[in-house]
VMD Tcl script that draws the C-alpha trace (Angstrom):
set ca {
  {-34.61 -142.30 -98.55}
  {-34.53 -146.04 -98.89}
  {-33.68 -147.39 -95.43}
  {-32.75 -150.76 -96.86}
  {-29.63 -149.10 -98.31}
  {-28.37 -148.45 -94.79}
  {-29.13 -151.99 -93.70}
  {-27.42 -153.36 -96.80}
  {-24.33 -151.21 -96.20}
  {-24.17 -152.21 -92.55}
  {-24.33 -155.90 -93.39}
  {-22.05 -155.65 -96.44}
  {-19.35 -153.84 -94.47}
  {-19.96 -156.07 -91.44}
  {-20.16 -153.20 -88.96}
  {-21.96 -153.00 -85.65}
  {-24.82 -150.58 -85.13}
  {-23.07 -149.34 -81.99}
  {-20.12 -148.20 -84.10}
  {-22.40 -146.38 -86.53}
  {-24.46 -144.60 -83.89}
  {-21.35 -143.59 -81.95}
  {-19.73 -142.19 -85.10}
  {-22.88 -140.26 -86.03}
  {-23.80 -139.36 -82.46}
  {-27.38 -140.60 -82.87}
  {-29.59 -142.91 -80.83}
  {-30.05 -146.57 -81.66}
  {-33.81 -146.12 -82.00}
  {-33.29 -143.26 -84.50}
  {-30.90 -145.42 -86.53}
  {-33.35 -148.34 -86.60}
  {-36.07 -145.94 -87.72}
  {-33.77 -144.80 -90.54}
  {-33.17 -148.40 -91.61}
  {-36.90 -149.06 -91.64}
  {-37.55 -145.87 -93.61}
  {-39.63 -144.37 -90.81}
  {-37.47 -141.28 -90.31}
  {-35.91 -138.81 -92.70}
  {-32.20 -138.09 -92.62}
  {-31.05 -134.61 -91.82}
  {-28.11 -133.31 -93.80}
  {-25.56 -133.70 -91.01}
  {-26.40 -137.34 -90.33}
  {-26.54 -138.07 -94.06}
  {-23.02 -136.70 -94.52}
  {-21.72 -138.60 -91.50}
  {-23.20 -141.87 -92.77}
  {-21.73 -141.30 -96.22}
  {-18.32 -140.64 -94.67}
  {-18.61 -143.64 -92.39}
  {-19.55 -146.06 -95.17}
  {-17.33 -144.30 -97.75}
  {-20.16 -143.93 -100.24}
  {-21.90 -140.99 -101.83}
  {-24.87 -139.31 -100.23}
  {-26.78 -139.96 -103.46}
  {-26.22 -143.69 -102.97}
  {-27.66 -143.58 -99.45}
  {-30.62 -141.53 -100.69}
  {-31.26 -144.03 -103.49}
  {-30.57 -141.52 -106.26}
  {-27.93 -143.80 -107.77}
  {-26.98 -147.45 -107.62}
  {-23.29 -146.54 -107.81}
  {-21.95 -146.46 -104.24}
  {-18.70 -144.74 -105.12}
  {-18.48 -141.00 -104.82}
  {-17.28 -140.66 -108.40}
  {-19.14 -142.55 -111.09}
  {-16.61 -141.56 -113.73}
  {-13.93 -144.06 -114.58}
  {-10.39 -142.73 -115.00}
  {-10.40 -143.60 -118.70}
  {-13.60 -141.52 -119.17}
  {-11.70 -138.39 -118.18}
  {-9.75 -136.14 -120.51}
  {-6.10 -137.20 -120.67}
  {-4.88 -134.18 -118.67}
  {-7.18 -135.05 -115.76}
  {-6.26 -138.74 -115.56}
  {-2.92 -137.98 -113.89}
  {-4.62 -135.71 -111.38}
  {-7.06 -138.48 -110.45}
  {-4.10 -140.83 -109.97}
  {-2.48 -138.23 -107.71}
  {-5.65 -137.95 -105.65}
  {-5.72 -141.72 -105.19}
  {-2.11 -141.62 -104.05}
  {-2.82 -138.82 -101.58}
  {-5.78 -140.79 -100.19}
  {-3.56 -143.83 -99.68}
  {-0.87 -141.73 -98.01}
  {-3.41 -140.17 -95.64}
  {-4.91 -143.57 -94.78}
  {-1.47 -144.96 -93.94}
  {-0.69 -142.04 -91.66}
  {2.56 -141.01 -93.32}
  {4.07 -138.02 -91.57}
  {4.17 -134.54 -93.07}
  {7.98 -134.64 -93.02}
  {8.04 -137.87 -95.04}
  {5.61 -136.41 -97.56}
  {7.83 -133.33 -97.92}
  {10.86 -135.58 -98.51}
  {8.95 -137.48 -101.20}
  {7.94 -134.24 -102.90}
  {11.53 -132.99 -102.83}
  {12.67 -136.26 -104.37}
  {10.06 -135.91 -107.12}
  {11.26 -132.36 -107.81}
  {14.82 -133.66 -108.19}
  {13.64 -136.31 -110.63}
  {11.81 -133.69 -112.70}
  {14.99 -131.64 -113.04}
  {16.94 -134.56 -114.51}
}
mol new
graphics top color blue
foreach p $ca { graphics top sphere $p radius 0.5 }
foreach p [lrange $ca 0 end-1] q [lrange $ca 1 end] { graphics top cylinder $p $q radius 0.2 }
display resetview
């Protein structure tokens, strides 16, 4: 693993080490050792860091220079899948905004009504 990736992500996202180590439940010394490339990541910490920074594990490990989880662009997908990718993006936005389950159900019912027209 290239520890400079972690340092770059931390600085790019402007986050405090305390926030990272609390999220991952690791010590500060262990995190610094990761950034310096002195320690190897275990799978659990790797996944937590990827979740925290919202990047792929391959990006953290230096296997790719593409930080996003999906390196495919929507227009690279077959036509039938493009709509599904759009739906996934919408679901992600809904979840991030904390919209209630009831509101989501109302939206889905409204969509069903539109389909029937």
